[in-house]
N, CA, C and O atoms as a GROMACS GRO file, in nm:
protein
  288
    1MET      N    1  -2.650  -3.912  -0.742
    1MET     CA    2  -2.551  -3.813  -0.774
    1MET      C    3  -2.406  -3.868  -0.776
    1MET      O    4  -2.369  -3.936  -0.679
    2ASN      N    5  -2.334  -3.848  -0.863
    2ASN     CA    6  -2.164  -3.899  -0.871
    2ASN      C    7  -2.084  -3.829  -0.850
    2ASN      O    8  -2.110  -3.729  -0.917
    3THR      N    9  -1.960  -3.807  -0.778
    3THR     CA   10  -1.864  -3.710  -0.715
    3THR      C   11  -1.805  -3.621  -0.830
    3THR      O   12  -1.734  -3.530  -0.788
    4ALA      N   13  -1.819  -3.626  -0.948
    4ALA     CA   14  -1.806  -3.525  -1.053
    4ALA      C   15  -1.885  -3.430  -1.043
    4ALA      O   16  -1.856  -3.311  -1.034
    5THR      N   17  -2.032  -3.498  -1.045
    5THR     CA   18  -2.135  -3.351  -1.067
    5THR      C   19  -2.120  -3.294  -0.918
    5THR      O   20  -2.145  -3.174  -0.906
    6LYS      N   21  -2.083  -3.365  -0.803
    6LYS     CA   22  -2.127  -3.264  -0.660
    6LYS      C   23  -1.988  -3.207  -0.686
    6LYS      O   24  -1.991  -3.086  -0.662
    7LEU      N   25  -1.860  -3.251  -0.728
    7LEU     CA   26  -1.764  -3.146  -0.753
    7LEU      C   27  -1.789  -3.034  -0.840
    7LEU      O   28  -1.750  -2.921  -0.812
    8SER      N   29  -1.850  -3.063  -0.942
    8SER     CA   30  -1.830  -2.935  -1.032
    8SER      C   31  -1.943  -2.847  -1.007
    8SER      O   32  -1.936  -2.732  -1.052
    9GLY      N   33  -2.079  -2.896  -0.919
    9GLY     CA   34  -2.157  -2.802  -0.849
    9GLY      C   35  -2.118  -2.679  -0.786
    9GLY      O   36  -2.149  -2.560  -0.797
   10PHE      N   37  -2.019  -2.766  -0.696
   10PHE     CA   38  -1.941  -2.676  -0.576
   10PHE      C   39  -1.872  -2.595  -0.634
   10PHE      O   40  -1.885  -2.480  -0.592
   11ALA      N   41  -1.773  -2.617  -0.748
   11ALA     CA   42  -1.708  -2.521  -0.794
   11ALA      C   43  -1.773  -2.399  -0.849
   11ALA      O   44  -1.749  -2.283  -0.814
   12LEU      N   45  -1.865  -2.442  -0.947
   12LEU     CA   46  -1.925  -2.376  -1.020
   12LEU      C   47  -2.008  -2.231  -0.913
   12LEU      O   48  -2.034  -2.113  -0.937
   13GLY      N   49  -2.034  -2.358  -0.747
   13GLY     CA   50  -2.122  -2.227  -0.644
   13GLY      C   51  -2.018  -2.149  -0.621
   13GLY      O   52  -2.057  -2.033  -0.628
   14LEU      N   53  -1.867  -2.156  -0.590
   14LEU     CA   54  -1.784  -2.076  -0.560
   14LEU      C   55  -1.733  -2.017  -0.683
   14LEU      O   56  -1.633  -1.950  -0.657
   15ALA      N   57  -1.758  -2.015  -0.793
   15ALA     CA   58  -1.732  -1.928  -0.904
   15ALA      C   59  -1.825  -1.833  -0.867
   15ALA      O   60  -1.783  -1.721  -0.839
   16VAL      N   61  -1.938  -1.855  -0.861
   16VAL     CA   62  -2.050  -1.748  -0.852
   16VAL      C   63  -2.021  -1.671  -0.718
   16VAL      O   64  -2.012  -1.550  -0.739
   17VAL      N   65  -2.009  -1.699  -0.616
   17VAL     CA   66  -1.989  -1.641  -0.492
   17VAL      C   67  -1.863  -1.553  -0.530
   17VAL      O   68  -1.880  -1.434  -0.558
   18PHE      N   69  -1.757  -1.599  -0.533
   18PHE     CA   70  -1.633  -1.502  -0.585
   18PHE      C   71  -1.667  -1.388  -0.668
   18PHE      O   72  -1.630  -1.271  -0.663
   19GLY      N   73  -1.753  -1.454  -0.755
   19GLY     CA   74  -1.764  -1.332  -0.928
   19GLY      C   75  -1.876  -1.216  -0.846
   19GLY      O   76  -1.856  -1.096  -0.863
   20ALA      N   77  -1.957  -1.250  -0.785
   20ALA     CA   78  -2.059  -1.129  -0.671
   20ALA      C   79  -1.961  -1.074  -0.582
   20ALA      O   80  -1.944  -0.952  -0.580
   21ALA      N   81  -1.904  -1.140  -0.518
   21ALA     CA   82  -1.833  -1.047  -0.458
   21ALA      C   83  -1.709  -0.974  -0.491
   21ALA      O   84  -1.659  -0.899  -0.406
   22TYR      N   85  -1.647  -0.993  -0.629
   22TYR     CA   86  -1.555  -0.877  -0.690
   22TYR      C   87  -1.653  -0.797  -0.792
   22TYR      O   88  -1.605  -0.706  -0.861
   23GLY      N   89  -1.770  -0.826  -0.799
   23GLY     CA   90  -1.858  -0.763  -0.880
   23GLY      C   91  -1.884  -0.635  -0.768
   23GLY      O   92  -1.869  -0.519  -0.807
   24ALA      N   93  -1.917  -0.658  -0.653
   24ALA     CA   94  -1.920  -0.557  -0.524
   24ALA      C   95  -1.837  -0.488  -0.500
   24ALA      O   96  -1.848  -0.368  -0.476
   25GLY      N   97  -1.734  -0.557  -0.502
   25GLY     CA   98  -1.574  -0.468  -0.445
   25GLY      C   99  -1.580  -0.369  -0.571
   25GLY      O  100  -1.547  -0.252  -0.553
   26GLN      N  101  -1.621  -0.411  -0.693
   26GLN     CA  102  -1.561  -0.351  -0.774
   26GLN      C  103  -1.678  -0.195  -0.800
   26GLN      O  104  -1.640  -0.083  -0.835
   27LEU      N  105  -1.822  -0.238  -0.769
   27LEU     CA  106  -1.890  -0.130  -0.794
   27LEU      C  107  -1.857  -0.027  -0.644
   27LEU      O  108  -1.857   0.095  -0.664
   28ALA      N  109  -1.830  -0.076  -0.496
   28ALA     CA  110  -1.791  -0.029  -0.378
   28ALA      C  111  -1.683   0.062  -0.417
   28ALA      O  112  -1.681   0.182  -0.390
   29GLY      N  113  -1.601   0.003  -0.476
   29GLY     CA  114  -1.457   0.102  -0.495
   29GLY      C  115  -1.395   0.112  -0.340
   29GLY      O  116  -1.460   0.085  -0.239
   30PRO      N  117  -1.232   0.162  -0.344
   30PRO     CA  118  -1.198   0.177  -0.217
   30PRO      C  119  -1.261   0.231  -0.115
   30PRO      O  120  -1.371   0.287  -0.121
   31ASP      N  121  -1.198   0.218  -0.024
   31ASP     CA  122  -1.270   0.254   0.071
   31ASP      C  123  -1.165   0.382   0.116
   31ASP      O  124  -1.222   0.442   0.207
   32THR      N  125  -1.097   0.414   0.100
   32THR     CA  126  -1.018   0.527   0.156
   32THR      C  127  -0.956   0.588   0.054
   32THR      O  128  -0.948   0.516  -0.045
   33PRO      N  129  -0.901   0.710   0.041
   33PRO     CA  130  -0.841   0.748  -0.091
   33PRO      C  131  -0.696   0.713  -0.063
   33PRO      O  132  -0.649   0.691   0.049
   34ALA      N  133  -0.616   0.709  -0.203
   34ALA     CA  134  -0.510   0.706  -0.172
   34ALA      C  135  -0.402   0.804  -0.118
   34ALA      O  136  -0.408   0.926  -0.135
   35ALA      N  137  -0.308   0.742  -0.052
   35ALA     CA  138  -0.239   0.815   0.078
   35ALA      C  139  -0.152   0.902  -0.030
   35ALA      O  140  -0.131   0.872  -0.148
   36GLU      N  141  -0.105   1.023   0.043
   36GLU     CA  142  -0.028   1.136  -0.053
   36GLU      C  143   0.103   1.131   0.063
   36GLU      O  144   0.127   1.110   0.181
   37THR      N  145   0.174   1.173  -0.086
   37THR     CA  146   0.305   1.187  -0.030
   37THR      C  147   0.326   1.277   0.062
   37THR      O  148   0.278   1.391   0.071
   38ARG      N  149   0.421   1.205   0.149
   38ARG     CA  150   0.454   1.334   0.264
   38ARG      C  151   0.580   1.369   0.245
   38ARG      O  152   0.674   1.291   0.230
   39HIS      N  153   0.587   1.538   0.246
   39HIS     CA  154   0.748   1.547   0.206
   39HIS      C  155   0.772   1.704   0.298
   39HIS      O  156   0.717   1.809   0.266
   40ASP      N  157   0.868   1.689   0.421
   40ASP     CA  158   0.914   1.781   0.490
   40ASP      C  159   1.003   1.846   0.422
   40ASP      O  160   1.104   1.796   0.372
   41PRO      N  161   0.955   2.016   0.414
   41PRO     CA  162   1.025   2.111   0.338
   41PRO      C  163   1.168   2.137   0.442
   41PRO      O  164   1.271   2.173   0.385
   42ALA      N  165   1.169   2.118   0.577
   42ALA     CA  166   1.278   2.149   0.608
   42ALA      C  167   1.399   2.038   0.566
   42ALA      O  168   1.504   2.077   0.616
   43ASP      N  169   1.412   1.949   0.511
   43ASP     CA  170   1.461   1.842   0.482
   43ASP      C  171   1.525   1.875   0.298
   43ASP      O  172   1.625   1.829   0.243
   44ALA      N  173   1.438   1.953   0.256
   44ALA     CA  174   1.433   1.967   0.115
   44ALA      C  175   1.551   2.070   0.089
   44ALA      O  176   1.567   2.161   0.170
   45PRO      N  177   1.652   2.057  -0.044
   45PRO     CA  178   1.700   2.115  -0.046
   45PRO      C  179   1.665   2.260  -0.068
   45PRO      O  180   1.544   2.275  -0.082
   46ASP      N  181   1.752   2.403  -0.076
   46ASP     CA  182   1.706   2.525  -0.108
   46ASP      C  183   1.711   2.561  -0.268
   46ASP      O  184   1.811   2.548  -0.339
   47PRO      N  185   1.593   2.605  -0.304
   47PRO     CA  186   1.592   2.569  -0.459
   47PRO      C  187   1.688   2.647  -0.542
   47PRO      O  188   1.726   2.618  -0.656
   48THR      N  189   1.740   2.799  -0.436
   48THR     CA  190   1.759   2.903  -0.503
   48THR      C  191   1.964   2.851  -0.521
   48THR      O  192   2.050   2.864  -0.608
   49THR      N  193   1.955   2.785  -0.369
   49THR     CA  194   2.101   2.755  -0.410
   49THR      C  195   2.131   2.633  -0.372
   49THR      O  196   2.236   2.614  -0.310
   50GLY      N  197   2.026   2.506  -0.407
   50GLY     CA  198   2.079   2.382  -0.437
   50GLY      C  199   2.171   2.274  -0.259
   50GLY      O  200   2.212   2.159  -0.250
   51ASP      N  201   2.164   2.391  -0.154
   51ASP     CA  202   2.231   2.347  -0.045
   51ASP      C  203   2.116   2.251   0.000
   51ASP      O  204   2.005   2.258  -0.051
   52VAL      N  205   2.158   2.131   0.130
   52VAL     CA  206   2.041   2.041   0.212
   52VAL      C  207   2.121   2.096   0.317
   52VAL      O  208   2.237   2.132   0.337
   53PRO      N  209   1.979   2.086   0.392
   53PRO     CA  210   2.033   2.126   0.502
   53PRO      C  211   2.081   2.066   0.643
   53PRO      O  212   1.999   1.987   0.690
   54GLU      N  213   2.165   2.081   0.699
   54GLU     CA  214   2.216   1.981   0.813
   54GLU      C  215   2.049   1.918   0.895
   54GLU      O  216   1.954   1.992   0.923
   55PRO      N  217   2.055   1.776   0.916
   55PRO     CA  218   1.962   1.768   0.972
   55PRO      C  219   1.972   1.799   1.132
   55PRO      O  220   2.073   1.817   1.199
   56ALA      N  221   1.857   1.798   1.164
   56ALA     CA  222   1.817   1.827   1.326
   56ALA      C  223   1.833   1.781   1.422
   56ALA      O  224   1.844   1.834   1.532
   57ALA      N  225   1.837   1.639   1.380
   57ALA     CA  226   1.875   1.564   1.547
   57ALA      C  227   1.999   1.435   1.458
   57ALA      O  228   2.011   1.449   1.336
   58ASP      N  229   2.054   1.359   1.505
   58ASP     CA  230   2.130   1.228   1.512
   58ASP      C  231   2.064   1.122   1.408
   58ASP      O  232   1.980   1.062   1.475
   59PRO      N  233   2.064   1.084   1.309
   59PRO     CA  234   1.936   0.995   1.239
   59PRO      C  235   2.011   0.852   1.260
   59PRO      O  236   1.954   0.749   1.222
   60THR      N  237   2.160   0.845   1.329
   60THR     CA  238   2.201   0.706   1.384
   60THR      C  239   2.116   0.626   1.469
   60THR      O  240   2.113   0.503   1.462
   61SER      N  241   2.047   0.694   1.549
   61SER     CA  242   1.954   0.631   1.652
   61SER      C  243   1.826   0.554   1.632
   61SER      O  244   1.766   0.480   1.710
   62THR      N  245   1.796   0.592   1.500
   62THR     CA  246   1.651   0.531   1.423
   62THR      C  247   1.701   0.462   1.294
   62THR      O  248   1.608   0.409   1.234
   63VAL      N  249   1.801   0.450   1.245
   63VAL     CA  250   1.830   0.379   1.163
   63VAL      C  251   1.825   0.272   1.135
   63VAL      O  252   1.919   0.202   1.170
   64THR      N  253   1.724   0.216   1.065
   64THR     CA  254   1.701   0.073   1.050
   64THR      C  255   1.758  -0.018   0.896
   64THR      O  256   1.809  -0.130   0.904
   65GLY      N  257   1.735   0.056   0.763
   65GLY     CA  258   1.779   0.038   0.656
   65GLY      C  259   1.924   0.098   0.580
   65GLY      O  260   1.945   0.115   0.460
   66GLY      N  261   2.024   0.125   0.710
   66GLY     CA  262   2.144   0.154   0.633
   66GLY      C  263   2.150   0.303   0.666
   66GLY      O  264   2.063   0.366   0.725
   67PRO      N  265   2.282   0.356   0.612
   67PRO     CA  266   2.273   0.504   0.648
   67PRO      C  267   2.199   0.596   0.546
   67PRO      O  268   2.203   0.584   0.424
   68GLY      N  269   2.126   0.696   0.621
   68GLY     CA  270   2.029   0.769   0.567
   68GLY      C  271   1.862   0.707   0.558
   68GLY      O  272   1.772   0.774   0.507
   69HIS      N  273   1.844   0.595   0.605
   69HIS     CA  274   1.688   0.576   0.595
   69HIS      C  275   1.623   0.519   0.708
   69HIS      O  276   1.589   0.402   0.727
   70THR      N  277   1.610   0.619   0.776
   70THR     CA  278   1.508   0.667   0.903
   70THR      C  279   1.388   0.618   0.877
   70THR      O  280   1.341   0.595   0.766
   71HIS      N  281   1.327   0.601   1.001
   71HIS     CA  282   1.154   0.531   0.997
   71HIS      C  283   1.128   0.585   1.119
   71HIS      O  284   1.183   0.558   1.226
   72GLY      N  285   1.031   0.675   1.094
   72GLY     CA  286   0.942   0.757   1.205
   72GLY      C  287   0.865   0.846   1.157
   72GLY      O  288   0.794   0.914   1.232
   0.00000   0.00000   0.00000
């Protein structure tokens, strides 16, 4: 058996294994539902006036992405 035949067989075997894994993944679907968007109504503008409430705490202590970008 020559090298080209061995490599072709190996590539074909990989294609079969990965194809089977892909098909099984498509049948199983995602294991968790999509994340829902969190929205804190305390930080939302008042729909009647459009006023934005003042933050409850100083956000500069947790700012990592610039002014107004807090993570927590």
